[in-house]
C-alpha positions in Angstrom: -56.4 68.2 -17.4 -56.2 66.8 -13.1 -57.6 63.3 -12.4 -60.6 63.6 -10.0 -60.2 62.5 -6.7 -63.0 60.1 -6.5 -63.4 56.8 -7.9 -65.6 55.2 -9.6 -65.6 51.3 -9.4 -67.3 49.3 -12.2 -68.3 44.9 -13.3 -69.3 44.2 -16.5 -70.0 40.7 -15.6 -71.7 40.9 -12.0 -68.8 41.3 -9.7 -66.8 38.6 -11.3 -64.0 40.7 -12.5 -64.1 44.8 -11.1 -62.8 47.6 -12.7 -61.4 51.0 -11.1 -61.5 54.4 -12.9 -61.2 58.1 -11.5 -64.3 60.3 -12.4 -64.3 61.6 -16.0 -61.9 58.9 -17.3 -62.5 56.3 -19.8 -58.7 55.1 -18.3 -59.6 52.0 -16.3 -57.7 49.8 -14.4 -57.8 45.9 -13.3 -59.2 45.9 -9.8 -60.1 41.9 -9.3 -61.2 38.7 -11.6 -62.4 35.7 -10.5 -60.1 33.5 -10.1 -62.1 30.8 -8.8 -61.1 28.2 -11.4 -57.0 29.0 -10.6 -57.9 28.5 -6.4 -60.0 25.1 -7.9 -57.4 24.1 -9.2 -54.4 25.0 -6.5 -56.7 23.4 -4.0 -57.2 20.0 -6.5 -53.0 19.6 -7.6 -52.5 18.5 -3.9 -53.7 15.9 -0.9 -54.2 17.8 1.6 -54.8 15.2 4.2 -51.6 13.4 2.6 -49.6 17.3 3.3 -51.4 18.0 6.4 -50.4 14.4 7.8 -46.1 14.7 6.8 -46.2 18.7 7.6 -47.7 20.0 10.9 -47.5 23.8 10.1 -50.4 22.8 7.0 -52.7 20.5 9.2 -52.8 23.8 12.0 -53.6 25.7 8.9 -56.2 23.4 7.3 -57.9 23.4 11.2 -57.9 26.8 10.8 -59.3 26.8 7.5 -61.9 24.1 8.5 -62.9 26.6 11.8 -63.5 30.1 9.5 -65.6 28.1 7.3 -67.8 26.7 9.8 -68.0 30.5 11.2 -69.1 32.1 7.8 -71.9 29.3 7.3 -73.4 30.4 10.9 
């Protein structure tokens, strides 16, 4: 049986986890999983201000992130 060229995206939990499957098929693959908890843990593990003081590249990226967050909140 040939796979449909149409892809269906489904989320059983309101967008936190997204699966893709070919139309007419029950076989699906994970596209996106909620990574909020992973990111939150990563962000809390580091002293970003201390790292930025010692590493100019980190300071530069943190400044870019501040600008991006500001633009997203407008």
